C-alpha positions as CSV (number, residue, x, y, z in Angstrom):
1,X,99.7,77.3,141.2
2,X,100.6,76.9,137.6
3,X,99.3,80.4,136.9
4,X,101.4,81.9,139.7
5,X,104.5,80.1,138.4
6,X,103.9,81.5,134.9
7,X,103.4,85.0,136.2
8,X,106.6,84.8,138.3
9,X,108.7,83.5,135.4
10,X,107.0,85.9,133.0
11,X,107.5,88.9,135.2
12,X,111.2,88.2,135.5
13,X,111.5,87.8,131.7
14,X,109.6,90.9,130.9
15,X,111.3,93.0,133.6
16,X,114.6,92.1,132.0
17,X,113.3,92.8,128.5
18,X,111.9,96.2,129.6
19,X,115.1,97.4,131.3
20,X,117.7,95.9,129.0
21,X,115.5,96.6,125.9
22,X,115.1,100.3,126.9
23,X,118.9,100.7,127.4
24,X,119.7,99.0,124.1
25,X,117.1,100.9,122.2
26,X,118.4,104.1,123.8
27,X,121.9,103.2,122.7
28,X,120.7,102.7,119.2
29,X,119.0,106.1,119.1
30,X,122.1,107.7,120.6
31,X,124.4,106.1,118.0
32,X,122.0,107.0,115.2
33,X,121.6,110.6,116.3
34,X,125.3,111.0,116.3
35,X,125.8,109.2,112.9
36,X,123.2,111.3,111.2
37,X,122.4,115.0,111.3
38,X,119.6,116.1,113.7
39,X,117.4,116.7,110.6
40,X,118.1,113.2,109.2
41,X,117.5,111.6,112.6
42,X,114.1,113.3,112.6
43,X,113.4,112.0,109.1
44,X,114.3,108.4,110.2
45,X,111.9,108.7,113.1
46,X,109.1,109.9,110.8
47,X,109.8,107.0,108.4
48,X,109.9,104.5,111.2
49,X,106.6,105.9,112.5
50,X,105.1,105.5,109.0
51,X,106.2,101.8,108.8
52,X,104.9,101.1,112.3
53,X,101.4,102.5,111.5
54,X,101.2,100.7,108.2
55,X,102.4,97.4,109.9
56,X,99.4,97.7,112.2
57,X,97.0,98.6,109.4
58,X,97.8,95.8,106.9
59,X,97.3,93.1,109.6
60,X,93.7,94.0,110.2
61,X,94.0,93.2,113.9
62,X,95.2,89.6,113.4
63,X,97.8,90.1,116.1
64,X,95.3,91.7,118.5
65,X,92.7,88.9,118.2
66,X,95.3,86.1,118.3
67,X,95.4,85.4,122.1
68,X,91.6,85.2,122.2
69,X,91.2,83.1,119.0
70,X,94.2,80.8,119.6
71,X,93.5,79.9,123.2
72,X,91.6,76.6,122.3
73,X,93.8,75.5,119.4
74,X,97.0,75.9,121.5
75,X,95.5,74.3,124.5
76,X,94.3,71.3,122.4
77,X,97.6,71.0,120.5
78,X,96.1,71.8,117.0
79,X,99.0,73.3,115.0
80,X,97.0,73.1,111.7
81,X,94.4,75.5,113.1
82,X,97.2,77.9,114.3
83,X,98.7,77.6,110.8
84,X,95.4,78.4,109.1
85,X,95.0,81.5,111.3
86,X,98.5,82.8,110.6
87,X,98.2,82.0,106.9
88,X,94.8,83.8,106.7
89,X,96.1,87.1,108.2
90,X,99.5,86.8,106.5
91,X,97.9,86.7,103.1
92,X,95.8,89.8,103.9
93,X,98.9,91.6,105.2
94,X,100.9,90.8,102.1
95,X,98.2,92.1,99.7
96,X,97.6,95.2,101.7
97,X,101.4,95.8,102.0
98,X,101.8,95.7,98.2
99,X,99.0,98.3,97.9
100,X,100.6,100.5,100.5
101,X,104.0,100.3,98.8
102,X,102.3,101.2,95.4
103,X,100.5,104.2,97.0
104,X,103.8,105.3,98.6
105,X,105.5,105.2,95.2
106,X,102.7,107.0,93.4
107,X,102.6,109.8,96.1
108,X,106.2,110.5,95.2
109,X,105.7,110.2,91.4
110,X,102.8,112.6,91.6
111,X,104.8,115.0,93.8
112,X,102.6,114.6,96.8
113,X,105.8,114.3,98.8
114,X,109.5,114.9,98.4
115,X,111.7,112.5,96.5
116,X,114.9,114.0,97.8
117,X,117.2,111.4,99.3
118,X,117.8,113.7,102.2
119,X,114.2,114.0,103.1
120,X,111.2,111.7,102.6
121,X,112.4,109.2,100.0
122,X,113.0,107.1,103.2
123,X,109.3,106.4,103.2
124,X,109.6,104.3,100.1
125,X,112.6,102.5,101.3
126,X,111.1,101.7,104.7
127,X,107.8,100.6,103.2
128,X,109.6,97.4,102.1
129,X,109.7,96.5,105.8
130,X,105.9,96.6,106.3
131,X,105.1,93.0,105.4
132,X,107.9,91.8,107.7
133,X,106.7,94.0,110.6
134,X,103.2,92.5,110.1
135,X,104.4,88.9,110.0
136,X,106.7,89.4,112.9
137,X,103.8,90.9,115.0
138,X,101.5,87.9,114.4
139,X,104.2,85.3,115.0
140,X,105.1,87.0,118.2
141,X,101.5,87.0,119.3
142,X,101.3,83.2,118.7
143,X,104.3,82.7,120.8
144,X,102.9,85.0,123.5
145,X,99.6,83.1,123.4
146,X,101.5,79.9,123.9
147,X,103.2,81.6,127.0
148,X,106.6,81.5,125.4
149,X,107.5,85.1,126.4
150,X,111.2,84.7,125.9
151,X,110.8,83.8,122.2
152,X,108.0,86.4,121.7
153,X,109.6,89.4,123.3
154,X,113.4,89.3,123.6
155,X,114.2,89.1,119.8
156,X,112.3,92.4,119.2
157,X,113.1,94.1,122.5
158,X,116.8,93.3,122.8
159,X,118.2,91.5,119.7
160,X,116.7,93.9,117.1
161,X,118.0,97.3,118.7
162,X,121.2,95.7,119.8
163,X,122.0,94.4,116.3
164,X,120.9,97.8,114.7
165,X,123.3,99.6,117.1
166,X,126.2,97.4,116.1
167,X,125.4,98.0,112.4
168,X,125.2,101.8,112.9
169,X,128.5,101.8,114.8
170,X,130.1,99.6,112.1
171,X,128.8,101.8,109.3
172,X,130.1,104.9,111.1
173,X,133.5,103.3,111.3
174,X,133.7,102.1,107.7
175,X,132.0,104.9,105.8
176,X,132.7,108.6,105.6
177,X,129.0,109.3,105.7
178,X,126.2,107.1,107.0
179,X,123.0,107.6,105.0
180,X,119.4,106.8,105.9
181,X,119.1,104.0,103.3
182,X,122.1,102.2,104.9
183,X,120.2,102.1,108.3
184,X,116.9,101.1,106.7
185,X,118.4,98.4,104.5
186,X,120.2,96.9,107.5
187,X,117.0,97.0,109.6
188,X,115.0,95.2,106.9
189,X,117.6,92.4,106.8
190,X,117.5,92.0,110.6
191,X,113.7,92.0,110.5
192,X,113.8,89.1,108.0
193,X,116.2,87.1,110.1
194,X,114.3,87.5,113.3
195,X,110.9,86.7,111.7
196,X,112.4,83.6,110.0
197,X,113.8,82.4,113.3
198,X,110.5,82.8,115.1
199,X,108.7,80.9,112.4
200,X,111.2,78.0,112.8
201,X,110.7,78.1,116.6
202,X,107.0,77.7,116.2
203,X,107.3,74.8,113.8
204,X,110.0,73.1,115.8
205,X,107.8,73.3,119.0
206,X,104.9,71.9,116.9
207,X,102.8,74.9,117.6
208,X,102.2,75.8,114.0
209,X,102.1,73.9,110.7
210,X,101.3,74.9,107.1
211,X,101.0,71.3,105.8
212,X,98.2,70.9,106.2
213,X,96.4,73.9,107.5
214,X,92.8,74.1,108.8
215,X,91.2,77.1,107.1
216,X,89.7,79.7,109.5
217,X,86.0,79.1,109.8
218,X,83.5,82.0,109.7
219,X,86.1,84.5,108.4
220,X,83.7,87.5,108.3
221,X,83.0,87.1,112.0
222,X,86.7,86.9,112.8
223,X,87.4,90.1,110.8
224,X,84.4,91.7,112.5
225,X,86.2,91.1,115.8
226,X,89.7,91.9,114.7
227,X,89.2,95.0,112.7
228,X,87.7,97.1,115.6
229,X,90.7,95.9,117.7
230,X,93.0,97.0,114.8
231,X,91.4,100.4,114.6
232,X,91.8,100.9,118.3
233,X,95.4,100.0,118.1
234,X,95.9,102.1,115.0
235,X,94.5,105.1,116.7
236,X,96.8,104.6,119.7
237,X,99.8,104.3,117.5
238,X,98.7,107.3,115.4
239,X,98.4,109.4,118.6
240,X,102.0,108.6,119.5
241,X,103.3,109.5,116.1
242,X,101.0,112.4,115.1
243,X,103.3,114.9,116.8
244,X,106.2,114.0,114.6
245,X,104.2,114.5,111.4
246,X,102.7,117.8,112.6
247,X,106.1,119.1,113.8
248,X,107.4,118.2,110.3
249,X,104.8,120.5,108.9
250,X,104.6,123.3,111.4
251,X,108.0,123.5,113.2
252,X,111.7,124.1,112.4
253,X,113.5,121.1,110.8
254,X,115.9,120.4,113.7
255,X,113.0,120.4,116.3
256,X,111.7,117.1,114.9
257,X,115.0,115.5,115.9
258,X,114.9,117.1,119.4
259,X,111.3,115.9,119.9
260,X,112.2,112.4,118.7
261,X,114.8,112.3,121.5
262,X,112.2,113.2,124.1
263,X,109.8,110.6,122.7
264,X,112.6,107.9,122.8
265,X,113.3,108.8,126.4
266,X,109.6,108.7,127.5
267,X,109.1,105.5,125.6
268,X,110.1,103.3,128.5
269,X,106.6,103.8,130.0
270,X,104.7,102.5,126.9
271,X,107.2,99.6,126.7
272,X,106.5,98.6,130.3
273,X,102.8,99.0,129.6
274,X,102.9,96.7,126.6
275,X,105.0,94.2,128.5
276,X,102.6,93.9,131.5
277,X,99.7,93.5,129.1
278,X,101.6,90.8,127.2
279,X,102.2,88.9,130.4
280,X,98.5,88.8,131.3
281,X,96.9,88.6,127.8
282,X,97.3,84.8,127.4
283,X,95.6,84.3,130.9
284,X,92.9,86.7,130.0
285,X,92.1,84.9,126.8
286,X,91.8,81.6,128.6
287,X,89.8,83.1,131.5
288,X,87.2,84.7,129.1
289,X,86.4,81.2,127.9
290,X,85.1,80.6,131.4
291,X,83.2,83.9,131.7
292,X,83.8,87.5,132.4
293,X,83.7,87.1,136.2
294,X,86.7,84.7,136.1
295,X,88.6,87.0,133.7
296,X,88.1,90.0,136.0
297,X,90.4,88.5,138.6
298,X,93.1,88.5,135.9
299,X,92.3,92.1,134.9
300,X,92.6,93.6,138.4
301,X,95.7,91.6,139.2
302,X,97.4,92.9,136.1
303,X,96.1,96.4,136.8
304,X,97.7,96.6,140.3
305,X,101.1,95.5,138.8
306,X,100.7,98.0,136.0
307,X,100.0,101.0,138.3
308,X,103.0,100.1,140.6
309,X,105.5,99.8,137.7
310,X,104.2,102.9,135.9
311,X,104.5,105.1,139.0
312,X,108.0,104.0,139.7
313,X,109.2,104.5,136.1
314,X,107.5,107.9,135.8
315,X,109.1,109.1,139.0
316,X,112.5,107.9,137.8
317,X,112.2,109.5,134.4
318,X,111.1,112.8,135.9
319,X,114.3,112.8,137.9
320,X,116.8,111.6,135.3
321,X,115.1,112.5,132.0
322,X,116.9,115.8,131.4
323,X,120.3,114.1,131.9
324,X,119.3,111.3,129.5
325,X,118.3,113.8,126.9
326,X,121.8,115.4,127.0
327,X,123.3,112.1,125.9
328,X,121.9,112.9,122.4
329,X,123.8,116.2,122.5
330,X,123.7,119.4,124.5
331,X,121.2,121.0,122.2
332,X,118.6,118.3,123.0
333,X,118.3,119.8,126.5
334,X,115.7,122.2,124.9
335,X,113.3,119.2,124.8
336,X,113.4,118.9,128.6
337,X,109.9,120.5,129.2
338,X,108.4,118.5,126.3
339,X,109.8,115.3,127.9
340,X,108.0,116.0,131.3
341,X,104.6,116.5,129.5
342,X,105.2,113.3,127.5
343,X,106.0,111.3,130.7
344,X,102.8,112.6,132.3
345,X,100.7,111.8,129.3
346,X,102.2,108.3,129.0
347,X,101.6,107.7,132.7
348,X,97.9,108.6,132.4
349,X,97.4,106.3,129.4
350,X,99.5,103.4,130.8
351,X,97.2,102.9,133.8
352,X,94.2,102.8,131.4
353,X,95.6,100.6,128.6
354,X,94.6,97.3,130.3
355,X,91.0,98.6,130.7
356,X,91.0,99.5,127.0
357,X,92.2,95.9,126.2
358,X,89.4,94.5,128.4
359,X,86.7,96.5,126.6
360,X,88.0,95.2,123.2
361,X,88.1,91.6,124.4
362,X,84.6,91.7,125.8
363,X,83.0,92.9,122.5
364,X,83.0,96.7,123.2
365,X,85.8,97.6,120.8
366,X,83.7,100.1,118.9
367,X,83.6,102.3,122.0
368,X,87.4,102.2,122.2
369,X,87.6,103.2,118.5
370,X,85.3,106.2,119.1
371,X,87.4,107.3,122.1
372,X,90.5,106.9,120.1
373,X,89.2,109.0,117.2
374,X,88.1,111.7,119.6
375,X,91.6,111.6,121.2
376,X,93.3,111.8,117.8
377,X,91.2,114.8,116.8
378,X,91.9,116.5,120.0
379,X,95.6,115.9,119.6
380,X,95.6,117.2,116.0
381,X,93.6,120.3,116.9
382,X,95.9,121.2,119.9
383,X,99.0,120.5,117.8
384,X,97.7,122.9,115.1
385,X,97.2,125.6,117.8
386,X,100.1,125.1,120.1
387,X,103.1,124.0,117.9
388,X,103.3,127.4,116.1
389,X,103.3,129.1,119.5
390,X,105.4,126.8,121.7
391,X,107.2,124.4,119.3
392,X,108.0,120.9,120.7
393,X,106.6,121.8,124.1
394,X,103.3,122.6,122.5
395,X,103.3,119.2,120.8
396,X,104.0,117.5,124.1
397,X,101.2,119.4,125.9
398,X,98.8,118.4,123.1
399,X,99.7,114.7,123.6
400,X,99.4,115.0,127.3
401,X,96.0,116.5,127.2
402,X,94.8,114.1,124.5
403,X,96.0,111.0,126.4
404,X,94.4,112.3,129.7
405,X,91.1,112.7,127.8
406,X,91.4,109.2,126.5
407,X,92.1,107.9,130.0
408,X,89.0,109.6,131.5
409,X,86.7,108.5,128.6
410,X,87.9,104.9,128.8
411,X,87.5,104.6,132.5
412,X,84.1,106.2,132.3
413,X,83.0,103.7,129.6
414,X,84.3,100.8,131.7
415,X,82.5,101.9,134.8
416,X,79.3,102.6,132.9
417,X,79.2,99.0,131.6
418,X,80.1,97.6,135.0
419,X,77.2,99.6,136.5
420,X,74.8,98.3,133.9
421,X,75.8,94.7,134.5
422,X,75.3,95.2,138.3
423,X,71.9,96.7,137.8
424,X,70.8,94.0,135.4
425,X,72.1,91.3,137.8
426,X,70.2,92.8,140.7
427,X,67.0,93.1,138.6
428,X,67.2,89.4,137.7
429,X,67.8,88.4,141.3
430,X,64.7,90.4,142.3
431,X,62.4,88.5,140.0
432,X,60.0,86.1,141.9
433,X,61.3,83.0,140.0
434,X,64.9,83.7,141.1
435,X,64.1,84.1,144.8
């Protein structure tokens, strides 16, 4: 009964966050694409992708393993253990963020990239946001694990893009020319405010304390669990961003901006995918404490909801996507074919993402990493072959094929392990002592 009540309330909350969040994020991208040139808009999306990937990397999977590790401390009201967990991964994230920022600076100093303010200097500016992205991710996961979905999701899904939109519109009104550093600086300030607020919420609800903290026991084992989950997530993020980097290398400058518009439009499917998983992850973490059989009920319940939502969204975007693209500008209509391939690829992966999460939570994360690396290599190879011939449509076809491959391999791995478990179970039942 309590589980059903949580799912009903959570479904309403996440449905609102997906729909409203998509509309607000779309409004932000529209305002930004009109405030900046098409080339600058593409540069912003490349820089944003860079910060997102690095934000995942420096946390070493702390956010991914949080629902599983924190299930007991949160259930037993042990805020010092939660504080020790957050402090452990936050320190790692801070040190690794400083290394990333230094490497970013050195890459420009050694002329490995452009220092032009109109091009990739934005990578250095946005690298300052990496530690905030990491801290925000782990605090959101703690709130999510505590089933406080409103506090975990709405600040990032609605408040962040809404505030950034207001800032871009204000800058466009006050300044003759809006520059990338204006947008990035404003974003960093907003990140800091939201992260500080989430930290205060956790402390006020007595879910987390740093005085005192209970240090994480068996840290190597925790990292051995979290790092494969981080690698799997990193590969997933890299697949979604690889096209932008390769278009930057192989295509015309304005095409990056057009492709970014198509990615933004198709992004509603990954947002819904992440939201459904976020709804069920706290339940999955608790159920796994009782055994995999108990957790499978949660898995298939979530999977049914995932398939229904993804099919509805995919159909809707196929019908309206071309019209949504033209809101960026009439020239963005050239990304219409690319958008259709991106929707199809996102659909294939979305109905598989929960299975991938299950494999990670049941100690099979290394297989997910291998599948991810094969997918990434496939996407890179196809991009190299197809972008020079077909431009942004070639990039979208590459992503669609790569995500379809990832879906097939992930389901095959899952079914193989299920078959092994069934065979082993039947073999034990057939032994004389078990009859």
